[in-house]
C-alpha positions as a Python dict, from the first residue, in 0.01 Angstrom:
ca = {
    (1, 'X'): (0, 0, 0),
    (2, 'X'): (115, -244, -247),
    (3, 'X'): (279, -158, -534),
    (4, 'X'): (408, -379, -833),
    (5, 'X'): (769, -350, -942),
    (6, 'X'): (851, -480, -1311),
    (7, 'X'): (1165, -305, -1375),
    (8, 'X'): (1534, -333, -1235),
    (9, 'X'): (1578, 42, -1256),
    (10, 'X'): (1259, 131, -1108),
    (11, 'X'): (1355, 421, -863),
    (12, 'X'): (1145, 310, -573),
    (13, 'X'): (1352, 25, -484),
    (14, 'X'): (1696, 223, -545),
    (15, 'X'): (1768, 142, -182),
    (16, 'X'): (1784, -203, -220),
    (17, 'X'): (1992, -233, -528),
    (18, 'X'): (2325, -422, -533),
    (19, 'X'): (2337, -466, -141),
    (20, 'X'): (2620, -687, -154),
    (21, 'X'): (2849, -421, -304),
    (22, 'X'): (2717, -162, -52),
    (23, 'X'): (2778, -81, 316),
    (24, 'X'): (2493, 74, 481),
    (25, 'X'): (2726, 205, 780),
    (26, 'X'): (2657, 586, 789),
    (27, 'X'): (2336, 584, 585),
    (28, 'X'): (2014, 697, 753),
    (29, 'X'): (1830, 382, 651),
    (30, 'X'): (1914, 13, 758),
    (31, 'X'): (1800, -325, 598),
    (32, 'X'): (1607, -601, 762),
    (33, 'X'): (1636, -940, 559),
    (34, 'X'): (1378, -1233, 618),
    (35, 'X'): (1045, -1298, 740),
    (36, 'X'): (1127, -1303, 1102),
    (37, 'X'): (1342, -990, 1113),
    (38, 'X'): (1113, -803, 895),
    (39, 'X'): (829, -885, 1134),
    (40, 'X'): (1033, -773, 1438),
    (41, 'X'): (1113, -441, 1275),
    (42, 'X'): (746, -404, 1221),
    (43, 'X'): (676, -450, 1594),
    (44, 'X'): (964, -229, 1688),
    (45, 'X'): (993, 173, 1735),
    (46, 'X'): (1191, 213, 1442),
    (47, 'X'): (1027, 378, 1149),
    (48, 'X'): (980, 152, 855),
    (49, 'X'): (1030, 317, 509),
    (50, 'X'): (911, 32, 272),
    (51, 'X'): (915, -320, 215),
    (52, 'X'): (1048, -529, -98),
    (53, 'X'): (884, -871, -95),
    (54, 'X'): (843, -1161, -373),
    (55, 'X'): (497, -1220, -482),
    (56, 'X'): (390, -1526, -269),
    (57, 'X'): (462, -1297, 38),
    (58, 'X'): (248, -987, -76),
    (59, 'X'): (-72, -1098, 95),
    (60, 'X'): (90, -1177, 413),
    (61, 'X'): (269, -858, 480),
    (62, 'X'): (-26, -659, 368),
    (63, 'X'): (-200, -754, 642),
    (64, 'X'): (76, -655, 895),
    (65, 'X'): (180, -317, 722),
    (66, 'X'): (6, 23, 781),
    (67, 'X'): (-132, 140, 460),
    (68, 'X'): (91, 428, 441),
    (69, 'X'): (437, 209, 430),
    (70, 'X'): (481, 92, 50),
    (71, 'X'): (514, -300, 0),
    (72, 'X'): (701, -335, -346),
    (73, 'X'): (595, -652, -503),
    (74, 'X'): (789, -838, -779),
    (75, 'X'): (871, -1194, -860),
    (76, 'X'): (1157, -1391, -730),
    (77, 'X'): (1385, -1362, -1033),
    (78, 'X'): (1370, -964, -1054),
    (79, 'X'): (1397, -942, -638),
    (80, 'X'): (1731, -1133, -689),
    (81, 'X'): (1844, -895, -978),
    (82, 'X'): (1777, -608, -755),
    (83, 'X'): (1939, -693, -469),
    (84, 'X'): (2243, -852, -676),
    (85, 'X'): (2274, -1230, -522),
    (86, 'X'): (2046, -1522, -481),
    (87, 'X'): (1798, -1451, -226),
    (88, 'X'): (1557, -1719, -129),
    (89, 'X'): (1393, -1568, 200),
    (90, 'X'): (1183, -1349, 4),
    (91, 'X'): (1113, -1069, 240),
    (92, 'X'): (1339, -734, 286),
    (93, 'X'): (1245, -410, 470),
    (94, 'X'): (1415, -82, 471),
    (95, 'X'): (1407, 83, 853),
    (96, 'X'): (1489, 443, 954),
    (97, 'X'): (1778, 480, 1198),
    (98, 'X'): (1708, 665, 1533),
    (99, 'X'): (1970, 883, 1684),
    (100, 'X'): (2189, 628, 1864),
    (101, 'X'): (2175, 638, 2235),
    (102, 'X'): (2431, 769, 2450),
    (103, 'X'): (2562, 631, 2762),
    (104, 'X'): (2402, 885, 3000),
    (105, 'X'): (2052, 823, 2805),
    (106, 'X'): (2106, 438, 2842),
    (107, 'X'): (2166, 488, 3220),
    (108, 'X'): (1868, 739, 3283),
    (109, 'X'): (1636, 472, 3129),
    (110, 'X'): (1768, 152, 3324),
    (111, 'X'): (2019, 276, 3596),
    (112, 'X'): (1751, 286, 3876),
    (113, 'X'): (1658, -104, 3798),
    (114, 'X'): (1701, -364, 4061),
    (115, 'X'): (1878, -605, 4008),
    (116, 'X'): (2044, -491, 3691),
    (117, 'X'): (2243, -676, 3459),
    (118, 'X'): (2465, -509, 3186),
    (119, 'X'): (2677, -626, 2912),
    (120, 'X'): (2976, -410, 2806),
    (121, 'X'): (3161, -444, 2451),
    (122, 'X'): (3464, -209, 2453),
    (123, 'X'): (3568, -346, 2099),
    (124, 'X'): (3344, -617, 1942),
    (125, 'X'): (3419, -545, 1586),
    (126, 'X'): (3288, -878, 1421),
    (127, 'X'): (2920, -840, 1327),
    (128, 'X'): (2844, -1209, 1384),
    (129, 'X'): (2963, -1160, 1760),
    (130, 'X'): (2792, -882, 1845),
    (131, 'X'): (2447, -1030, 1683),
    (132, 'X'): (2495, -1336, 1918),
    (133, 'X'): (2574, -1097, 2232),
    (134, 'X'): (2236, -910, 2146),
    (135, 'X'): (2048, -1240, 2090),
    (136, 'X'): (2185, -1370, 2403),
    (137, 'X'): (2096, -1022, 2583),
    (138, 'X'): (1736, -1066, 2475),
    (139, 'X'): (1715, -1445, 2563),
    (140, 'X'): (1850, -1358, 2908),
    (141, 'X'): (1667, -1055, 2983),
    (142, 'X'): (1945, -827, 3027),
    (143, 'X'): (1880, -472, 3078),
    (144, 'X'): (2131, -314, 2809),
    (145, 'X'): (2446, -347, 2611),
    (146, 'X'): (2657, -60, 2610),
    (147, 'X'): (2895, -59, 2316),
    (148, 'X'): (3247, 122, 2304),
    (149, 'X'): (3378, 372, 2036),
    (150, 'X'): (3517, 76, 1845),
    (151, 'X'): (3218, -185, 1838),
    (152, 'X'): (3070, -242, 1508),
    (153, 'X'): (2748, -102, 1370),
    (154, 'X'): (2442, -275, 1577),
    (155, 'X'): (2203, -188, 1281),
    (156, 'X'): (2432, -389, 1033),
    (157, 'X'): (2285, -637, 792),
    (158, 'X'): (2469, -897, 951),
    (159, 'X'): (2400, -812, 1331),
    (160, 'X'): (2082, -763, 1254),
    (161, 'X'): (2054, -1103, 1091),
    (162, 'X'): (2251, -1328, 1338),
    (163, 'X'): (2046, -1160, 1624),
    (164, 'X'): (1727, -1258, 1460),
    (165, 'X'): (1613, -905, 1505),
    (166, 'X'): (1690, -880, 1909),
    (167, 'X'): (1891, -578, 1826),
    (168, 'X'): (1539, -399, 1778),
    (169, 'X'): (1414, -469, 2105),
    (170, 'X'): (1708, -450, 2329),
    (171, 'X'): (1836, -145, 2506),
    (172, 'X'): (2159, -30, 2376),
    (173, 'X'): (2374, 273, 2361),
    (174, 'X'): (2736, 409, 2260),
    (175, 'X'): (2975, 537, 2521),
    (176, 'X'): (3241, 807, 2394),
    (177, 'X'): (3471, 749, 2680),
    (178, 'X'): (3406, 393, 2831),
    (179, 'X'): (3686, 396, 3058),
    (180, 'X'): (3536, 708, 3222),
    (181, 'X'): (3207, 567, 3186),
    (182, 'X'): (3282, 217, 3374),
    (183, 'X'): (3403, 447, 3666),
    (184, 'X'): (3046, 607, 3666),
    (185, 'X'): (2886, 244, 3672),
    (186, 'X'): (3055, 174, 4010),
    (187, 'X'): (3064, 514, 4181),
    (188, 'X'): (2736, 671, 4075),
    (189, 'X'): (2527, 377, 3983),
    (190, 'X'): (2666, 106, 4266),
    (191, 'X'): (2733, -132, 3980),
    (192, 'X'): (2994, -414, 4008),
    (193, 'X'): (3231, -463, 3723),
    (194, 'X'): (3310, -819, 3601),
    (195, 'X'): (3557, -882, 3350),
    (196, 'X'): (3515, -1201, 3135),
    (197, 'X'): (3882, -1366, 3086),
    (198, 'X'): (4081, -1656, 2992),
    (199, 'X'): (4282, -1691, 3317),
    (200, 'X'): (4327, -2024, 3504),
    (201, 'X'): (4387, -1785, 3813),
    (202, 'X'): (4077, -1616, 3769),
    (203, 'X'): (3774, -1735, 3993),
    (204, 'X'): (3575, -2006, 3817),
    (205, 'X'): (3235, -1914, 3669),
    (206, 'X'): (3053, -2205, 3859),
    (207, 'X'): (3213, -2050, 4194),
    (208, 'X'): (3110, -1686, 4151),
    (209, 'X'): (2838, -1515, 4341),
    (210, 'X'): (2703, -1253, 4112),
    (211, 'X'): (2617, -921, 4287),
    (212, 'X'): (2269, -795, 4215),
    (213, 'X'): (2382, -476, 4025),
    (214, 'X'): (2642, -607, 3744),
    (215, 'X'): (2815, -501, 3432),
    (216, 'X'): (2997, -800, 3248),
    (217, 'X'): (3251, -679, 3042),
    (218, 'X'): (3358, -903, 2732),
    (219, 'X'): (3666, -852, 2505),
    (220, 'X'): (3729, -822, 2160),
    (221, 'X'): (3787, -1149, 1906),
    (222, 'X'): (4157, -1151, 1890),
    (223, 'X'): (4303, -1017, 2180),
    (224, 'X'): (4036, -1028, 2461),
    (225, 'X'): (4007, -721, 2707),
    (226, 'X'): (4277, -462, 2720),
    (227, 'X'): (4492, -493, 3042),
    (228, 'X'): (4349, -160, 3197),
    (229, 'X'): (3968, -284, 3152),
    (230, 'X'): (4077, -593, 3334),
    (231, 'X'): (4258, -372, 3614),
    (232, 'X'): (3950, -171, 3625),
    (233, 'X'): (3719, -452, 3692),
    (234, 'X'): (3611, -556, 4054),
    (235, 'X'): (3615, -928, 3939),
    (236, 'X'): (3791, -1129, 3714),
    (237, 'X'): (3593, -1457, 3604),
    (238, 'X'): (3656, -1738, 3362),
    (239, 'X'): (3503, -2039, 3204),
    (240, 'X'): (3689, -2349, 3322),
    (241, 'X'): (3765, -2537, 2971),
    (242, 'X'): (3987, -2828, 2889),
    (243, 'X'): (4309, -2818, 2736),
    (244, 'X'): (4198, -2935, 2400),
    (245, 'X'): (4099, -2554, 2323),
    (246, 'X'): (4219, -2215, 2442),
    (247, 'X'): (3898, -2027, 2434),
    (248, 'X'): (3546, -2027, 2320),
    (249, 'X'): (3386, -1803, 2048),
    (250, 'X'): (3288, -1468, 2210),
    (251, 'X'): (2909, -1491, 2121),
    (252, 'X'): (2911, -1853, 2301),
    (253, 'X'): (3113, -1743, 2591),
    (254, 'X'): (2882, -1449, 2632),
    (255, 'X'): (2599, -1663, 2654),
    (256, 'X'): (2701, -1894, 2927),
    (257, 'X'): (2790, -1575, 3130),
    (258, 'X'): (2463, -1421, 3059),
    (259, 'X'): (2257, -1725, 3173),
    (260, 'X'): (2475, -1769, 3481),
    (261, 'X'): (2446, -1423, 3593),
    (262, 'X'): (2063, -1418, 3540),
    (263, 'X'): (1984, -1788, 3645),
    (264, 'X'): (1865, -1712, 3997),
    (265, 'X'): (1767, -1334, 3965),
    (266, 'X'): (1410, -1345, 3882),
    (267, 'X'): (1299, -1686, 4018),
    (268, 'X'): (1251, -1842, 3678),
    (269, 'X'): (979, -1556, 3599),
    (270, 'X'): (1089, -1309, 3298),
    (271, 'X'): (967, -971, 3243),
    (272, 'X'): (681, -992, 3008),
    (273, 'X'): (832, -748, 2753),
    (274, 'X'): (1207, -796, 2811),
    (275, 'X'): (1475, -527, 2668),
    (276, 'X'): (1280, -287, 2466),
    (277, 'X'): (1414, 27, 2373),
    (278, 'X'): (1058, 227, 2469),
    (279, 'X'): (1266, 450, 2715),
    (280, 'X'): (1492, 551, 2449),
    (281, 'X'): (1331, 625, 2154),
    (282, 'X'): (957, 662, 1990),
    (283, 'X'): (827, 639, 1640),
    (284, 'X'): (742, 980, 1527),
}
């Protein structure tokens, strides 16, 4: 349903107003920015509340959006006034959050897969890095991403943007007690724990033989993995580097690990619809 917006104060676009000055964490609605992320939102299990588009995009999205979802159309200048900053992508959408899956729900959905590949993020707090981790998880067909209590919001604007919407198609959940749940991964599900570390004494990535059921634990941006997470792991693995740098960006390093741990798993054949959240949530 296409509706024209001619006023900055129109209550129908209140959600989109002054986005730069707002944080959407804790709200029931999240924001998708740009054509690609909006299209992926429309293809996902997340309910869509509305779209706000510049006039040149109206016809394109009118053909993609069910008639019950409003598409608010305006000119480019007014769109930028509404959002509060220069915005050249011309398309935004409001999605409704679903209840964030818990660790038991994630494992109920994926725990019996064989092989199984997980990424564990105890305290990744930079949205850019979490976005890259989700993009890597989608690219390399990982089964799920498990977040610790301190990890940032996976549906934040920046995570969604950096991941190119991969969050919307990746099974993920949050653990309330990650140390306990790591023990459950090993004891209940037979999953080996691999700590990604910067340590010349650890096993080199190119020499490591990946178990068929494995969870990669990646550290935070500033201090890496806490010592007790490293101790809890079955293996410590490192990416060899020259002396010119002391570490890699977390998102880059996770991508390298993800490639290596999936390189021989599927014999070059990927699942047709990797990492969807269909097991965990459905549109009402």
